[in-house]
C-alpha positions in Angstrom: -9.9 2.6 -41.0 -11.4 2.3 -44.6 -10.3 4.7 -47.4 -11.6 8.4 -47.0 -11.7 11.3 -49.1 -10.6 14.1 -46.9 -12.6 16.4 -49.0 -15.5 15.1 -47.0 -14.3 17.1 -43.9 -15.7 20.5 -43.9 -12.4 22.6 -43.0 -10.6 20.8 -46.0 -10.1 23.8 -48.3 -9.8 26.2 -45.4 -6.8 24.2 -44.2 -5.0 24.6 -48.0 -6.3 21.4 -49.3 -6.9 20.9 -53.1 -10.9 20.4 -53.8 -10.4 19.4 -57.6 -9.3 16.1 -57.1 -9.5 13.3 -54.9 -7.6 13.4 -51.4 -7.9 9.8 -50.1 -5.9 8.6 -47.0 -6.2 5.1 -45.3 -4.5 5.9 -42.1 -4.9 8.9 -39.6 -2.0 8.8 -37.2 -1.1 10.8 -34.3 2.2 8.7 -33.8 5.0 8.9 -36.4 6.4 5.6 -35.7 3.1 4.0 -36.6 2.6 5.6 -39.9 2.8 2.6 -42.5 0.9 3.5 -45.5 1.6 5.9 -48.4 -1.5 7.5 -48.2 -1.5 8.6 -44.5 -2.5 11.6 -42.5 -0.2 12.3 -39.8 -2.0 14.8 -36.9 0.9 17.1 -35.3 -0.5 17.3 -31.9 1.2 19.4 -29.3 1.4 18.0 -26.1 3.1 18.7 -22.5 6.2 16.7 -22.9 6.4 16.3 -26.8 5.0 18.5 -29.6 3.8 16.3 -32.9 5.1 19.3 -35.1 8.8 17.6 -34.0 8.0 14.5 -35.7 6.8 15.7 -39.1 10.1 14.4 -40.6 9.5 11.0 -39.3 6.1 10.6 -40.4 7.4 11.7 -43.7 9.9 8.9 -43.8 7.8 6.6 -42.8 5.6 7.4 -45.7 2.8 9.9 -44.6 1.3 12.2 -47.9 -0.7 14.5 -45.4 0.2 16.5 -42.1 -1.9 18.3 -40.2 -0.4 21.3 -38.3 -1.1 24.2 -36.5 -1.5 27.4 -38.5 1.8 29.2 -37.7 4.1 26.3 -38.0 6.9 26.6 -40.2 9.0 23.9 -41.5 12.5 23.4 -40.5 13.4 22.5 -44.2 11.6 21.3 -47.4 9.0 19.1 -47.2 8.7 17.8 -50.8 5.7 16.0 -51.8 3.9 16.4 -48.5 0.8 17.8 -48.4 0.4 20.4 -45.4 -2.9 21.2 -43.8 -3.0 24.1 -41.6 -5.7 24.6 -38.8 -6.0 26.8 -35.5 -6.4 23.9 -33.6 -5.1 20.5 -34.8 -7.2 18.5 -32.2 -10.1 19.8 -33.0 -9.2 19.3 -36.9 -8.8 15.7 -36.1 -12.4 15.5 -34.2 -14.1 17.1 -37.1 -12.2 14.6 -39.7 -13.1 11.4 -37.4 -16.7 12.9 -37.2 -17.2 13.2 -41.0 -15.5 9.5 -41.6 -18.2 8.4 -39.1 -20.9 9.8 -41.3 -19.8 8.0 -44.0 -20.4 4.7 -42.6 -23.5 2.6 -42.3 -22.4 1.1 -38.6 -24.5 2.1 -35.7 -22.5 3.4 -33.0 -23.5 3.2 -29.3 -21.8 6.1 -27.4 -21.3 4.8 -23.7 -20.3 7.4 -20.6 -20.4 8.0 -17.2 -18.3 8.6 -14.2 -17.0 5.2 -14.0 -17.3 1.5 -15.3 -17.6 2.3 -19.0 -14.9 0.2 -20.3 -16.1 -3.0 -18.3 -19.6 -2.5 -20.0 -18.1 -2.0 -23.2 -15.7 -5.2 -22.9 -18.6 -7.3 -21.9 -21.2 -5.8 -24.2 -18.8 -6.8 -26.9 -18.5 -10.2 -25.8 -22.3 -10.6 -25.4 -22.5 -9.2 -29.2 -19.7 -11.1 -30.9 -21.2 -14.0 -33.0 -24.5 -12.0 -33.5 -23.0 -8.6 -34.9 -19.9 -7.6 -36.8 -18.9 -5.8 -33.5 -15.7 -3.0 -33.1 -15.1 -1.3 -30.0 -12.7 1.5 -28.6 -9.4 -0.1 -27.6 -8.9 -0.3 -23.9 -9.8 3.2 -22.6 -9.3 5.3 -25.5 -12.0 7.8 -24.4 -10.6 11.3 -24.1 -10.9 13.9 -26.6 -7.8 12.3 -28.3 -9.4 8.6 -27.5 -12.6 9.3 -29.2 -11.8 10.5 -32.5 -8.9 7.3 -32.9 -11.6 4.9 -31.6 -13.9 6.3 -34.6 -11.1 5.6 -37.0 -11.0 2.1 -36.0 -14.5 1.4 -37.5 -14.8 0.0 -41.1 -17.8 -0.4 -43.8 -18.3 -4.1 -42.6 -18.9 -3.4 -38.9 -22.9 -3.3 -37.9 -22.0 -2.1 -34.2 -19.2 0.2 -32.8 -19.3 0.8 -29.1 -17.8 4.2 -28.3 -16.5 5.4 -24.9 -16.6 9.1 -24.1 -15.1 10.7 -20.7 -14.9 14.1 -19.8 -13.4 16.2 -17.1 -14.3 19.6 -17.9 -17.4 21.5 -18.7 -18.5 21.5 -22.2 -16.2 18.7 -23.4 -18.9 16.5 -24.3 -20.3 18.9 -26.9 -17.6 18.2 -29.0 -17.5 14.3 -28.4 -21.0 13.7 -28.9 -21.0 15.8 -32.2 -18.5 13.3 -33.7 -20.0 10.2 -31.9 -23.5 11.0 -33.1 -24.9 8.2 -31.2 -27.7 5.8 -32.3 -27.7 4.4 -28.6 -26.5 5.5 -25.6 -25.6 4.2 -22.3 -24.8 5.8 -19.1 -23.2 3.9 -16.5 -23.3 6.0 -13.2 -23.1 9.5 -12.2 -20.1 9.8 -9.6 -17.9 12.2 -7.9 -14.7 11.5 -10.3 -14.3 14.8 -11.4 -15.8 17.1 -8.5 -12.7 19.4 -8.5 -13.4 20.3 -12.4 -16.9 20.3 -12.3 -18.0 21.3 -8.9 -21.1 19.0 -8.2 -23.0 16.1 -9.5 -25.4 18.1 -11.0 -23.4 19.5 -13.1 -21.8 16.1 -13.6 -24.8 15.0 -14.8 -25.9 18.0 -17.1 -22.6 17.3 -19.3 -22.5 13.6 -19.3 -26.4 13.7 -20.8 -25.1 15.8 -23.4 -23.8 12.3 -24.9 -27.1 12.0 -26.3 -27.2 13.7 -29.8 -28.9 17.1 -30.6 -29.2 16.5 -34.5 -31.3 13.4 -34.2 -33.1 11.0 -31.8 -31.4 7.9 -30.4 -33.3 4.8 -30.8 -33.3 4.2 -27.0 -30.7 5.1 -24.1 -29.9 3.3 -20.7 -29.7 5.4 -17.7 -29.4 4.7 -13.8 -32.3 5.7 -12.2 -30.5 8.7 -10.7 -32.1 11.8 -9.5 -29.5 14.0 -11.5 -30.3 12.6 -14.7 -34.0 12.2 -14.3 -34.3 16.0 -14.7 -33.0 15.7 -18.0 -35.6 13.3 -19.3 -38.7 15.7 -20.2 -36.5 17.8 -22.5 -35.3 14.8 -24.5 -37.5 12.6 -26.6 -35.3 9.5 -26.5 -37.0 6.4 -25.3 -34.9 5.5 -22.2 -34.8 2.7 -19.7 -33.4 2.6 -16.1 -30.9 -0.4 -16.2 -30.9 -0.3 -12.5 -34.8 -0.9 -12.0 -36.7 -4.4 -12.9 -38.4 -3.8 -16.5 -40.6 -7.2 -17.5 -39.6 -6.3 -21.1 -36.0 -6.6 -20.4 -33.6 -9.0 -18.7 -32.7 -8.3 -15.1 -29.9 -9.5 -12.7 -30.0 -10.2 -9.3 -27.8 -12.1 -6.3 -29.9 -15.2 -5.3 -28.7 -14.7 -1.7 -28.5 -11.6 0.5 -25.2 -12.5 2.5 -21.7 -11.7 1.1 -19.4 -14.5 0.8 -16.7 -15.4 -1.0 -18.8 -16.1 -3.9 -21.7 -15.0 -4.8 -24.5 -16.9 -6.8 -26.4 -14.5 -9.3 -29.5 -15.2 -11.6 -30.7 -13.1 -15.0 -34.3 -13.6 -15.4 -35.2 -13.2 -19.3 -38.3 -11.6 -21.0 -38.9 -14.8 -22.7 -39.3 -16.7 -19.3 -35.4 -18.4 -19.3 -32.8 -17.7 -16.8 -29.3 -17.8 -16.7 -27.6 -18.7 -13.3 -23.9 -18.0 -12.4 -21.5 -17.4 -9.9 -19.1 -14.5 -9.3 -15.7 -14.5 -7.3 -14.8 -11.0 -7.7 -15.5 -7.5 -7.9 -19.2 -7.9 -6.1 -19.9 -4.1 -5.9 -20.3 -3.6 -9.3 -21.1 -6.7 -10.9 -25.0 -6.8 -10.8 -24.7 -3.0 -12.5 -22.6 -4.4 -14.8 -25.0 -7.6 -15.3 -27.9 -5.4 -15.8 -26.1 -2.3 -18.0 -24.9 -4.9 -20.7 -27.9 -7.7 -20.6 -30.4 -4.8 -21.4 -28.5 -3.6 -24.1 -27.8 -6.8 -25.3 -31.1 -7.6 -25.6 -32.2 -4.3 -26.9 -30.1 -5.0 -29.7 -31.5 -8.2 -30.6 -29.3 -10.6 -28.6 -30.9 -13.8 -27.6 -30.8 -14.9 -24.2 -28.9 -18.1 -25.3 -26.1 -15.3 -26.6 -26.0 -13.6 -23.4 -25.5 -16.2 -21.2 -23.0 -18.4 -23.4 -20.8 -15.0 -23.3 -21.4 -14.8 -19.3 -20.2 -18.5 -18.9 -16.2 -17.5 -19.4 -16.6 -14.0 -18.5 -14.9 -13.1 -15.1 -15.2 -9.4 -14.5 -11.7 -7.6 -14.8 -11.5 -4.1 -13.2 -9.6 -1.8 -14.8 -7.1 -1.2 -12.1 -3.4 -1.7 -11.6 -2.2 -3.1 -8.6 1.5 -2.5 -7.2 2.8 -4.9 -4.8 6.1 -5.4 -2.9 6.9 -9.0 -1.9 8.4 -9.9 1.0 11.8 -10.1 -0.5 11.9 -6.6 -1.6 10.4 -7.3 -5.8 8.0 -5.0 -6.8 5.2 -6.2 -9.1 3.1 -4.0 -11.1 0.0 -6.3 -12.2 -1.4 -4.1 -15.1 -4.6 -4.0 -17.0 -5.2 -6.1 -20.3 -3.5 -4.9 -23.2 -5.4 -4.2 -26.8 -3.1 -1.1 -28.5 0.7 -0.4 -28.6 -0.1 2.9 -26.9 -1.4 1.0 -24.0 2.4 -0.4 -23.7 3.9 2.8 -23.6 1.8 3.9 -20.8 2.6 1.0 -18.6 5.9 1.4 -19.0 6.0 4.4 -17.3 5.3 2.4 -14.4 9.2 1.8 -14.2 9.9 5.7 -13.9 7.8 5.4 -10.5 10.3 2.8 -9.0 13.2 3.4 -7.3 16.3 4.2 -9.4 19.0 1.8 -10.6 16.8 -1.4 -10.2 16.5 -4.1 -12.8 13.5 -3.9 -15.0 11.7 -7.1 -15.9 8.6 -7.0 -18.6 6.4 -10.0 -18.7 4.5 -9.6 -21.5 1.5 -11.5 -22.8 0.6 -10.0 -25.8 -2.4 -7.9 -27.3 -6.1 -8.8 -26.6 -6.9 -10.3 -30.1 -4.8 -12.5 -31.6 -5.4 -11.9 -35.2 -6.0 -8.0 -35.1 -2.7 -6.8 -34.7 -0.4 -6.1 -37.5 3.5 -6.9 -37.7 3.7 -3.2 -37.2 2.0 -3.1 -33.6 4.3 -5.6 -32.2 7.3 -3.8 -33.9 5.9 -0.5 -32.2 5.9 -2.4 -28.9 9.3 -3.7 -29.5 10.4 -0.1 -30.1 8.9 0.9 -26.8 10.4 -1.9 -24.8 13.8 -1.1 -26.3 13.6 2.7 -25.1 12.5 1.7 -22.1 16.1 -0.3 -21.6 14.1 -3.1 -20.0 17.0 -5.8 -18.6 14.7 -9.1 -19.1 11.9 -9.5 -21.2 9.3 -12.6 -20.8 6.9 -13.3 -23.7 4.4 -15.7 -23.0 1.2 -16.9 -24.5 0.5 -17.9 -28.4 0.8 -14.7 -30.0 3.2 -13.9 -33.1 5.8 -12.1 -31.2 8.5 -12.6 -34.3 8.7 -8.7 -35.4 8.5 -7.7 -31.8 11.8 -10.0 -30.8 13.3 -9.0 -34.4 13.1 -5.3 -33.7 14.3 -5.7 -29.9 17.2 -8.0 -31.4 18.3 -5.3 -33.7 17.9 -2.2 -31.8 18.6 -3.3 -27.9 20.5 -6.8 -28.3 21.4 -6.3 -24.5 18.0 -7.3 -23.8 17.6 -10.4 -22.6 14.3 -12.3 -24.2 12.8 -15.4 -22.7 9.6 -17.2 -24.0 7.1 -19.2 -22.4 4.2 -20.9 -23.4 1.7 -19.7 -20.7 1.3 -17.1 -17.6 2.3 -20.1 -14.9 5.1 -21.0 -16.8 6.3 -17.3 -17.0 5.8 -17.5 -13.1 7.7 -20.1 -12.4 10.5 -18.4 -14.6 10.3 -15.3 -12.7 10.5 -17.3 -9.5 13.9 -18.6 -10.7 15.2 -15.2 -12.1 14.2 -12.4 -9.7 16.4 -10.9 -7.3 15.4 -8.3 -4.3 14.7 -4.8 -5.6 13.8 -5.9 -9.2 10.9 -4.3 -10.8 8.5 -6.5 -12.5 5.8 -5.4 -14.8 3.0 -7.7 -16.0 0.6 -7.2 -18.8 -0.8 -9.2 -21.1 -4.1 -9.7 -23.3 -6.3 -10.1 -20.3 -5.8 -9.6 -16.9 -4.6 -12.0 -14.3 -5.7 -11.6 -10.4 -3.3 -10.2 -7.8 -3.7 -13.1 -6.0 -1.6 -15.3 -8.6 1.0 -12.9 -7.6 1.2 -13.1 -4.1 0.3 -17.2 -3.8 3.4 -17.5 -6.1 5.8 -15.0 -4.4 4.5 -15.4 -1.0 3.5 -18.8 -0.8 -0.3 -18.0 -0.1 -2.3 -15.0 -0.3 -1.8 -12.4 2.0 -3.6 -12.3 5.3 -3.5 -8.6 5.8 -3.4 -6.0 3.4 -3.5 -2.0 3.0 -4.9 -1.0 -0.2 -3.6 2.4 -1.2 -5.7 3.8 -4.2 -3.5 6.0 -6.3 -6.4 7.3 -8.1 -8.2 8.6 -5.2 -4.9 10.2 -4.1 -5.1 12.0 -7.5 -8.3 13.3 -7.2 -8.0 14.2 -3.5 -5.1 16.6 -4.8 -6.8 18.0 -7.6 -10.2 18.8 -5.2 -7.5 20.4 -3.0 -6.1 22.4 -5.3 -9.5 23.7 -6.7 -10.3 25.0 -3.2 -6.9 26.7 -3.0 -5.7 29.9 -5.0 -4.4 29.7 -8.1 -0.7 30.6 -7.1 -0.8 28.4 -3.9 2.1 25.6 -4.1 1.2 22.5 -2.5 3.8 20.9 -0.5 2.7 17.0 0.1 4.1 15.4 3.4 5.5 12.1 3.0 6.8 12.0 6.7 6.5 8.7 8.6 6.8 6.5 5.1 4.1 8.7 3.8 1.9 7.9 6.7 2.4 4.5 6.6 2.4 3.6 2.9 5.6 3.9 1.1 7.3 6.8 0.9 9.2 6.5 -2.5 6.4 5.2 -4.4 4.0 7.9 -3.3 6.8 10.2 -4.0 7.2 9.2 -7.6 3.6 8.8 -8.0 2.9 12.5 -6.6 5.3 13.8 -9.4 2.9 12.7 -11.7 0.3 15.1 -10.1 2.5 18.0 -10.7 3.8 18.1 -6.6 7.3 19.7 -6.9 7.7 19.5 -3.2 7.8 17.1 -0.4 7.7 17.5 3.5 9.3 15.2 5.9 10.2 15.4 9.5 13.6 14.1 9.7 17.1 14.7 7.6 17.5 11.1 7.2 13.9 10.5 5.5 15.0 13.3 3.1 17.8 11.2 2.4 15.9 7.6 1.9 14.0 9.9 -0.5 17.3 11.6 -2.1 19.2 7.8 -2.5 15.9 6.6 -4.7 16.3 9.2 -6.9 13.7 11.5 -6.0 13.3 14.5 -8.4 11.3 17.1 -6.4 12.5 19.2 -3.7 12.6 17.8 -0.4 11.9 20.2 2.8 12.9 19.0 6.4 11.1 20.1 9.3 13.7 20.1 11.4 17.6 19.3 11.6 20.2 18.8 14.5 23.2 20.8 14.4 25.2 17.8 13.9 23.1 16.7 10.6 24.5 19.9 9.2 26.7 18.1 6.7 24.1 15.8 5.4 21.9 18.5 4.9 24.6 19.8 2.6 25.5 16.6 0.8 22.1 15.4 0.0 20.8 19.4 -1.0 17.9 19.3 1.3 15.7 22.1 2.2 15.3 22.7 5.7 13.2 24.7 8.5 15.7 26.9 10.6 15.2 28.3 13.8 18.3 29.2 15.8 21.7 30.8 15.3 24.0 28.0 15.5 22.0 25.7 13.1 22.2 28.6 10.6 25.8 29.1 10.9 26.6 25.3 10.6 24.7 24.7 7.7 25.9 28.4 6.3 29.6 27.0 6.9 29.1 23.4 5.6 27.4 24.7 2.4 30.3 26.9 2.0 32.7 24.1 2.2 31.1 22.1 -0.1 30.5 25.0 -2.5 26.6 25.0 -2.3 23.8 27.1 -1.8 20.8 25.5 0.5 17.6 27.1 0.9 16.6 27.3 4.3 12.8 28.4 5.4 12.9 30.4 8.9 10.3 28.5 11.1 8.6 30.8 13.8 6.7 29.7 16.6 3.4 31.5 17.0 1.7 29.0 19.4 2.5 25.4 18.8 5.5 25.7 21.3 7.4 22.6 19.5 9.8 24.1 16.8 10.7 27.6 15.9 12.3 31.0 17.1 10.6 33.3 19.2 8.7 36.1 16.9 10.9 38.9 18.3 14.1 37.0 17.2 12.9 36.4 13.5 14.2 39.9 12.2 17.6 38.8 13.7 17.8 35.4 12.4 16.2 36.4 9.0 19.0 38.7 8.6 21.6 36.4 9.5 20.3 33.8 7.0 20.0 36.8 4.1 23.5 37.7 5.0 25.1 34.3 4.2 25.8 34.0 0.7 25.9 29.7 0.9 22.2 30.2 2.2 18.7 31.3 0.3 16.1 32.9 2.1 13.9 30.9 0.4 10.8 30.6 3.3 9.1 32.0 6.5 6.6 29.0 8.1 4.7 28.5 11.5 2.9 25.2 12.5 -1.2 25.7 13.4 -1.7 24.0 16.9 -5.3 23.4 16.3 -6.7 24.0 13.0 -9.1 21.0 13.0 -11.0 22.8 16.2 -13.3 25.0 15.6 -13.8 26.2 19.3 -9.8 27.3 18.8 -10.2 29.0 15.6 -9.7 32.6 17.1 -6.3 31.2 18.2 -5.6 29.6 14.6 -6.3 33.3 13.0 -4.3 34.9 15.4 -1.2 32.6 14.4 -1.7 33.5 10.9 -2.0 37.4 11.8 1.1 37.2 13.6 3.1 35.2 10.8 1.8 37.8 8.5 3.4 40.9 10.4 6.4 39.3 11.1 6.8 38.8 7.1 5.5 42.3 6.3 8.2 43.9 8.6 11.0 41.6 6.6 9.6 42.5 3.3 9.9 45.8 4.3 13.3 45.7 4.9 14.0 43.7 1.6 14.1 40.1 3.2 11.6 38.8 0.8 10.7 34.9 1.1 9.6 33.3 -1.7 7.3 30.9 0.3 5.2 31.7 3.3 3.6 28.8 4.4 1.9 27.7 7.6 -1.4 25.6 7.0 -1.7 22.0 7.6 -4.4 19.9 5.9 -7.2 21.2 8.2 -5.9 24.9 7.9 -5.8 24.4 3.9 -9.2 23.1 4.0 -11.1 24.9 6.6 -9.5 28.5 6.2 -8.6 31.0 3.3 -5.2 32.2 4.4 -4.6 34.2 1.0 -1.3 35.8 2.7 0.4 32.8 2.2 1.4 31.0 -1.0 2.1 27.5 0.4 0.2 24.8 2.3 1.4 21.2 3.4 -1.1 18.9 3.1 -0.8 15.3 4.3 -4.0 13.4 6.1 -5.9 15.2 3.1 -4.3 13.7 0.2 -5.5 10.0 1.4 -9.0 11.3 2.0 -8.7 11.5 5.8 -10.1 14.1 8.1 -8.5 15.2 11.6 -12.2 16.4 12.5 -15.7 16.2 11.7 -15.4 19.9 10.7 -12.5 19.5 8.3 -14.8 16.9 6.5 -17.3 19.4 6.5 -15.0 21.8 4.5 -14.6 19.5 1.4 -15.6 16.1 0.6 -12.3 14.0 -0.1 -12.3 10.3 -1.4 -10.9 7.8 1.1 -7.7 5.9 -0.4 -6.7 4.0 2.4 -8.5 0.6 3.2 -7.5 -2.2 5.7 -8.5 -6.2 5.2 -7.5 -9.1 6.9 -8.7 -12.8 6.7 -10.0 -15.3 9.2 -7.9 -17.8 9.8 -9.7 -19.9 12.5 -13.1 -20.2 14.3 -13.6 -21.7 17.9 -17.1 -22.6 19.1 -17.4 -21.0 22.8 -20.3 -21.8 25.5 -22.0 -19.5 28.0 -19.3 -18.2 30.6 -16.5 -19.0 28.9 -13.9 -16.1 28.5 -11.8 -14.8 25.6 -8.2 -13.5 25.3 -6.2 -12.4 27.7 -7.1 -11.4 31.1 -10.9 -12.8 30.7 -12.4 -9.4 30.0 -15.0 -10.8 27.7 -17.1 -13.5 29.1 -19.3 -15.5 26.2 -23.0 -14.4 27.1 -25.0 -17.0 24.8 -25.1 -20.6 25.0 -23.0 -21.0 21.9 -21.0 -18.1 20.0 -18.8 -18.7 17.2 -15.3 -16.6 17.7 -13.3 -15.6 14.8 -9.5 -15.3 15.2 -8.1 -12.7 12.8 -4.1 -12.7 12.0 -3.5 -8.7 13.1 -2.6 -7.5 16.5 -1.1 -4.4 18.5 2.2 -5.0 16.7 0.4 -4.5 13.5 -0.9 -1.5 14.7 -4.3 -2.3 16.4 -3.6 -1.1 19.8 -5.1 -2.9 23.1 -6.9 0.2 23.0 -9.2 -0.9 20.6 -10.4 -3.7 22.4 -13.6 -4.2 22.3 -14.4 -1.0 21.0 -14.8 -1.5 17.2 -16.4 -3.4 14.7 -15.3 -5.2 11.3 -17.6 -6.5 8.4 -17.2 -10.2 7.3 -19.9 -11.5 4.6 -21.7 -7.8 4.4 -22.6 -8.0 8.0 -21.0 -6.5 11.4 -18.9 -8.4 13.8 -18.2 -7.1 17.2 -14.3 -7.2 18.1 -14.4 -9.1 21.5 -11.5 -10.0 24.0 -8.4 -8.1 24.5 -6.4 -7.5 21.3 -3.0 -9.6 21.4 0.4 -8.9 19.7 -0.6 -10.5 16.7 -4.1 -11.8 16.7 -7.6 -10.5 17.7 -10.9 -12.2 17.9 -14.6 -11.0 16.3 -17.8 -12.5 17.0 -19.4 -14.3 14.1 -22.2 -16.0 15.4 -24.9 -14.5 13.3 -23.1 -14.1 10.1 -24.2 -17.3 8.1 -21.7 -19.4 5.9 -18.8 -17.7 7.6 -15.5 -19.8 7.1 -11.6 -19.4 7.5 -10.3 -17.5 4.8 -13.1 -15.0 4.1 -11.8 -11.3 4.1 -12.5 -9.1 6.6 -12.8 -5.2 6.5 -11.3 -3.5 9.4 -11.4 0.0 7.8 -12.3 1.7 4.3 -14.0 -0.1 1.5 -14.3 -3.7 0.1 -14.9 -5.1 -3.0 -18.6 -5.7 -2.1 -19.2 -1.7 -1.7 -19.4 -1.9 2.1 -17.6 0.8 4.4 -16.1 1.4 7.7 -14.9 4.8 8.6 -11.1 4.9 9.7 -11.7 7.8 11.7 -14.9 6.6 13.7 -12.4 3.1 14.4 -9.7 5.6 15.4 -12.2 7.7 17.9 -13.4 4.4 19.3 -10.1 3.4 20.3 -9.2 7.0 22.1 -7.0 7.5 19.3 -6.6 9.9 16.3 -6.6 9.1 12.8 -2.8 10.0 12.0 -1.9 7.0 15.1 -4.1 4.6 13.6 -2.5 5.0 9.9 1.0 5.6 10.6 1.2 2.6 13.1 0.2 0.1 10.6 3.0 -2.7 11.1 5.4 -4.0 8.3 3.6 -7.5 8.4 0.6 -5.9 6.5 1.3 -6.0 2.8 1.2 -2.7 1.0 -0.8 -2.7 -2.4 -1.3 0.3 -4.4 -4.2 0.2 -6.8 -5.1 2.5 -9.6 -8.7 2.4 -10.2 -11.4 4.2 -11.7 -14.1 3.1 -9.1 -16.2 5.5 -7.3 -18.2 5.7 -4.2 -20.6 7.9 -2.5 -18.8 7.7 1.1 
């Protein structure tokens, strides 16, 4: 930032500042480690895990002159020569200071907001403007209540255009951001379902997002999607607007050059001056046209020529802001992270190591920060400090960045970390191939993002034929939506049984901890032990245990459901022997007929548990038999009533369980049993529905997709048969039959034979013939240009935006969604992603 007189901030005097003389600062930081100016202002922000007030002494020792603190803060010791500014809310004060700083600059600001796609729009628009304008942009995804003011502080007097992202998740958050951004131009990307849990509906989302338009002045122009939720706001706002998803003869417009989807997609942009740009895209299909239309229209409105826009696109590849996590066949976990442009993004990325199994080697392949010449030695020193704290085992540096200060920092503070340097990403991959071992965790982050295909080709010798994509952002969003449906006091137990519904129980457990899930459920004791061995910190509840597993239950301190005297006594005796206290939940059968004691035996067993000093009577539970079936709702209600009556009797006799739970996903979404204070969620976490009525109860976001590839194509003639048993006969003169390398061993059972469809190049292809152990066949006769290697969507969503319902596929195969996803076999590569893309499905 440029030097700024804090007296320009309206709250300066009220905070205790002296208005009689200049109060110049040239650095405002929320991280005491990054203070490197004798004129710096350190802002002490309270946080969930750390409080900035605890680091004020560090900031002072690093040279800070000013510090912004909460009104009631008391220094632990004398802070001589430090100017202390006291406010009610340090974050709000930081925003006000950034807003005052922004108003001092001649730079024009473009405010970019929307449900998703903001960072990609910012990056591509910046590339189009460079060379025409002196442009600055928000670092990475700095778009929060903290990120926006920090982004504004990166603007200097020489900048002509600033691209500032703004994101919201709560009502009224945009009010503060809009005021400090004070946008001259506005871009709204999409209105999507990302924050329905906190904003309620799309109408409210649009109402909040459109607040990016400043109230104090009229924008020169705004770019909107032609979305009915936004259009209603246009009449009340005088800002000239353009729809980026509609053709306008006065603006550039991008279209695909052909209708059928393929491994590559040609596109063209028609410019108002009669010129056009032709290109081809090989990834990111579903958002690419939107991205082109938003950025090319914005660049044109800012005076950028068709030639400059075309030039920027010749070297551009869309890079989704998503992280991919892949476990290779030898057991190495690779985390392919987003690009890096700031030390803080390295801090966030290094947290991924916490979500892997404990005790594994940590390898960090780091390709530097975006913008080779804009990062000071202090930035790379900060990265070195973060790497040293994380206790990385092997650091691989690649590329031509100036890593000297990073290497020096690690060598002096963490000399045990081995450092290797490589000239290129490819050389780094070759080094990793020679050095990595099973169970290592490898984090890859650099100045731009490389395709996950590079990793799978390097460590699997080819791209993966079959992939199950698990979107962790969707999982987190679903948990938020489920919480919004429940009473505030209700605890969520997430079931991670059956390998977390066929995904990866350890990976999911570690991630769920970041979603504030403090208890996990499994079916078997051994499943709980796997999680304990992996260092999972949450409580682990086992639905059932056998009497011969009592010692194991106690050794690993598992919580268990109990329903008979012999198991209770065995666990109590073993817990006493091991000098431990085990939490147990009394399981009562109210109609499932699987586990649980008879209702009439509940009081006796509860008394038995309460009288055992080595046991803690922690819960009472039952299991709904048909909560997904509306025709059986009376029975479900009866089950709940029976459990409630039992609990009332226990409480009346002084036996008060901490937790009472009955509802699975369907029960939690379809009913409101306020008398119980915990739910057990499985399917709903992944955006899956056990029945249509469950889907009607709450809209969730699908988190699982299954994708295969074509490995061969046969041309067959009329009358010829396909697959075992000759159950399918070719019906036309000629048909093209594609072979997919996925079969009933992989979870697509023979019941699905001939009953489903897949999507290839945007078109549906029918399954034909019997599904084999390792292969299945589909009819691709009517799909142009189809070729081996083409991706095939079996269910979920693909990168073209196409969708196939997993529930519909399960139904067609006379199965249920639980069976479909939990039977996906080990040959299918699980790839976890964390991306912000939103769909309407």
